[in-house]
Phi, psi and omega in degrees: 000134182269126180271129179302154182298322181296321179293320179299321179295319180295315179297320179297319180296320179295319178297319180295322178297317180295317182293316182291321182286332185260341184267146177270358185257014180294139180272126190242136168083210186251139180287141179254138188284347180226151185280163179285163177295171176291159179290130180288163178264124182208163179266145178280130176294163179294138178297127187286328184193171179291150179089355178269138182241141183287127175249109187291156177287160182203166177267122172258172183235131178258109183288339177289322182262349183063044187209146171283151173220150186272128172262110187298146172293153183200165175269129182233136178288130182299137181293333178216151176296134180092357182263144179238166183257129171257115184293153171283169181200156174268145179212148177277130181247015181094344181232354182160183180261130179237158183252133176258118184295147173281171182201162173263140179195171181290344178225152176274126182262204184281132176228038170079006184071017180283132180269087179283338180086174180054047177106338179258094186250031176105330178218129177064200182217125181249012184273347180171179181205156175270141179209114179055044176081003180238146179263124179258132185261137175276107184294340182288342181233358181236150177266093182233152177245124186292349177288328178243356175232106188272332188263100183223164173206171181231117174225117180290132181252123177264116182241116183265004184254347186291340182278353183282293179195182178242041182297145188245017180214161182252135178078185180071198183278109177085003181278174177291159183246018183290151176231155180300136174275175179297320179291332176292321179292326176294316179298329179294337181265000177290169170288130183244153172238130181293165176308137185282175185299323180297325178289324175296324176297320180297317179294316181298316179295321180292319182295329182273002182260104184301328183290348180271358177286141185296327179291342180266311186268355178055039177087005179235082185291142178288340175240097183266332181203154178226151180290331176221162178301134176067011178272067185287344180288344178245037188285155173253120180282160176288137179286324179194163175286150180291334178194156177303139182226127174233113183296141179293150181295330180257045186291349178283354184285111175225150182224161186299144179273115183295340182263357180280155180298133178089357181285150178281130187293338184270008187259003183296129177081357180252147179297145179269122180295341179260040184301133178084351181284152178282143187302324185287350179263357183277312181280150351286147182285126186300326184288342181266348184228047182294326186286342189292339181293314185269346183269346181237065183292341183285338181271111185300328185289346180256000182283122178284155355273144175272119185301324184286346179259359181278113180288151355278147179283127184300322185287345177265348180262339181230155179302137180289137185301324184288347179262356184283323183249138179298141176241084184293141178289164180296131182292143178257321181238160179303329179291343178278348183276134176302143182297143179290141176284137177295136185298144178283131181300135179293153181219088177242188181274002182243099183299321181295318178294322178297319180295316178297319180296319180293320178298319179294320178296316179296323179296314180293321179300314180295320179298319180293321177297319178294322179294323175303311183295318181297316181293321179295317178297319178298315181291325176297319178295321178295323175299317181294318179297318180295323178294320179293330179277358182053047182293152180282175184296323181297318179294322178295318178295321177299318179294322178296323176295320177296318179297318179297319178295318178299316181295316181293320177297320178297318180293323176297319179294320179294320180296320178295320178297319180293323178295321182291333182272354179288133178292148179295145180295144179296141181272129177249008181279162179281194180295156181302151181295139181094352179238146178235143179286129178280135179289153176301157186293335184276354180269161180292145180287148177297159183299331183274002174265151179288124181281151178295153181297139181254148177295147179297149180294152179289133177278000000 
């Protein structure tokens, strides 16, 4: 039986959706012409509470700046009981380096043979395991404190690859040579969960941090890891770069990935004329639609000239304004809030008043610090109770919303308290309007005042 062409196209599209959505080896985004720096050397922060799983740091790529930037490693609460994290990784596809996104799933799949450390030694995960709804941590590879993490064990992990290098990509020149194992292919067909919102916050905060760009830190990021997502105020800096790194002068050169969704099939191996452009700005391709400009005068968006299509594009030649200043996400827990600055001692002309004001400021500052700690401990305990109850995802999200509301209310209250303790600004204005300062009695009277009686002149 001959299948019509339209039916074949529909079936092909459905198969591609299933393959791309279910496989961990899908090639995503635009290929980069040069590989990422080596993985930096850093210490793992203390695990904040039970149920949190270590998500290692990695180098992401900013196509607007043509530069890699470091996404710090952090502890993330598993989205579901029994789920583990498979890290993303860079790989050479014959035309450039592409990034394979990480995912949550019941098994750890292939992550390029990259030795991220702390349980991720190129294959599988040795940092912990789920058992009867609880996550047990391997103390030999994780930084955990038994006072707030009760379920632990010790298994020594022998890793024979860490002495080679700290390369951060698979294939290509100098990359790892690992290939998916049979268990990795099985894990690729499991049900997956994309990175959660907290992980997206970590990426957003890292992308807006100029010091995390590889061209600035030379492979040694000042924020290498955080105890929680976006908690940069408690960051752990990199001890050293994994290897010397010098960014190439033409680091903006990136070209389309022929295997990515939406790529043109005839462009494999050929330079992309839109190098460095963002994918969403490429369609429709001008060379494929020249007549539409003059044939659709009624559609304003097609009337030439289109300012956004006139080269050079301003946003690609200069830093984008929204990327110049950090945009920290809304804090969820007290540890996510930047630390309060200690109040500046007042300096007025009244020493006694300054001393009283400073004592009051210090008292409020200490009270706020204690309130931060109490609320964080309370929320950590609620996380542990919810984990023990095997609560579903909806209940966990509801609790996170409550925690965010509690944290924001506390910060608003603290800001109001700080405003009330600030000394009034010194007044530099003259006397109030309608009043005049009377001169001292020993000074001469103004001309408009009545002068005292004078003795008559001598005849």
